ZANU-19040 format. One record per residue (C-alpha): residue in three letters; y, z, x. Coordinates in steps of 0.25 Angstrom, whole numbers, plus 5000, padded with zeros to 4 digits. Example, Ala and Ser with C-alpha at 12.3 -4.5 7.8 and 13.67 -1.06 7.14 Angstrom:
ala498250315049ser499650295055
This chain:
met500750594968thr502250574967arg502650474957val503150334961ser504050244953asp504950134956thr504650024966ile505250034979leu504649914986ala504149784980leu503449664987gln503349534978asp502449424983val502749444997cys502249335007ile502449345022arg502149235032tyr502049225047gly502149075049ala501149015040ile500349135039arg500449215026val500349365030val500749425016asn500449345004gly501049374991val501049534992ser501749614980leu501849754982ser502649874977leu502950014981arg503450124972glu504450224976gly503750344982glu502550274984arg501550274996his500950134997ala499850095007leu499749955012leu498249925017gly497549815022thr496749765035asn497449715047gly498149585044ala498349615029gly499849595030lys500249745028thr501149755040thr501749615037leu502149665023phe502749795029asn503549705038ala504049625026ile504449755018ser505249805030gly505849665033glu505149635046val504649505041pro505149405030leu504349365017ala503949225015ala503949255000gly504049374990arg505049484990ile505249634993ser506049734986phe506449874989gln507049974980gly507249854970arg507949774980glu507449644986ile507349655001thr506549535005gly507649475014ile508249605019lys508149635034ala507249755039tyr508449845044arg509049835030arg507749865023ala507649995032arg509050035027leu508650005013gly507550115015ile506350045020ala505750105033arg504450075040thr503550105051phe502749995060gln501349995065thr501850015079ser503050105082leu504450045082ser505150165088phe505950165101gly504950215111asp505950255122arg506850325112ser506750465108val506150495094arg507550555090glu508150415093asn507050335086ile507250415073arg508750405075ile508650245076ala507750235064phe508750315056phe509950225059gly509050105056cys508750145042gln510150195038arg510450165023gln511850215023arg512950235033phe513150375040ser514450455038phe515550395046arg515750525053pro515050505067trp514650655067ala514050645054arg513250525056gln512650585069his512350705062glu511650645050leu510850555059glu510350665068ala510050755056arg509150645051val508450615064thr508250765066ala507650785053ala506650665055leu506250725068gln505950865061glu505250795050phe504250725059asp504050835069leu504750745080thr505850845085thr505050895097val504950745102ala506250695097glu506950665110arg505650605116pro505450445117val504550395106asn503650325116glu503250465123leu502650505110ser501250495104tyr500950385095gly500850465083gln502250525086gln502750385087arg502250355074glu502850485068ile504150445074glu504050305068leu503850365054cys504950465056met505950345060ala505550275047leu505750395038val507050445045gly507950355036ser507250415023pro506750275018asp506350245005leu505150155009leu504350185021leu503350075026leu502350125036asp501550025044glu500250095048pro500850225051ala499550295055ala499050185064gly498650235078met498850385074ser497850495076pro497150555064glu498050675065gly499250585066arg498850505053lys498650635046glu500050685050leu500650545046thr499950545033arg500550685031arg501950645034leu501850515025asp501250595013ile502350695013leu503550585014pro504350605002arg504150504990ser505550454991ile504950365002ser504050254998met502950215008leu502150095010phe501250095022val500150025029glu499050105034his497650075040asp497150215039met496650215025asp496650365023val498050375027ala498450265018leu497650305005arg498050455007leu499550415007ala499650304997asp499950304983arg499650154982val498850064992thr498949904994val497949835002met498249695008arg497349595014asp497749465020gly499149475016glu498949505001ile498749634993val497349654988ala497449794981thr498449894977gly498150034971thr498050184973pro497250234985glu496050254977glu496050124970ile496150054984arg494950144990cys494150084978asn494649944978ala493449854982val494349744989val495049844997lys493749915002glu493249775006ile494549735015tyr495049875019leu494350005015gly493049955019lys493449925032ala494150065034his492850135028
């Protein structure tokens, strides 16, 4: 297993409220550079809400979030994307009536961390080179000009992952990437994620335990907005509390 070292993401005593309801309560979590970290728990545990806080979609009621040693608690979502945080959602946010190529192009513009060349021809060349490389990497060249909504669900999930990765993020947040996919699709997704370079750290929510425990270096389990366990996949498999609230239901 590749060595991981410095902390890339740190959450300290994070609390999130929806009105009077506390959805996430005092969560502290860290992610090391190059780490694959799974976030597990039953429905309503607060996993997606926590993701939304990390990516800047919802505000904190208390606590702080740091990325690469810089506090980002009050930074807007689009600025976090430009800092190097990319994510996918439970349901695709691609533009269904636009072509695959256009969607990837839009995603690349949205996560720019630095300006392109001032020379228009060079800027266009760089953009198209990145988009073409992404299409080739995900075997999407044959459907590049087709509208996304004409493609299968599995292909749309692949496109969303491609859109998240086209800007070469430092941190990738995946919210149930295998949801609704066929067994073959889950297998291919697992393969793709497993071969991602360790320059990309990954935090992911996944209900498929086989996918989660196969990919993860560490696993955190949530219940009712709080963390109940963190450890290696083997430690989580053997944890009595986790078996009771999660693994027992899955197996």
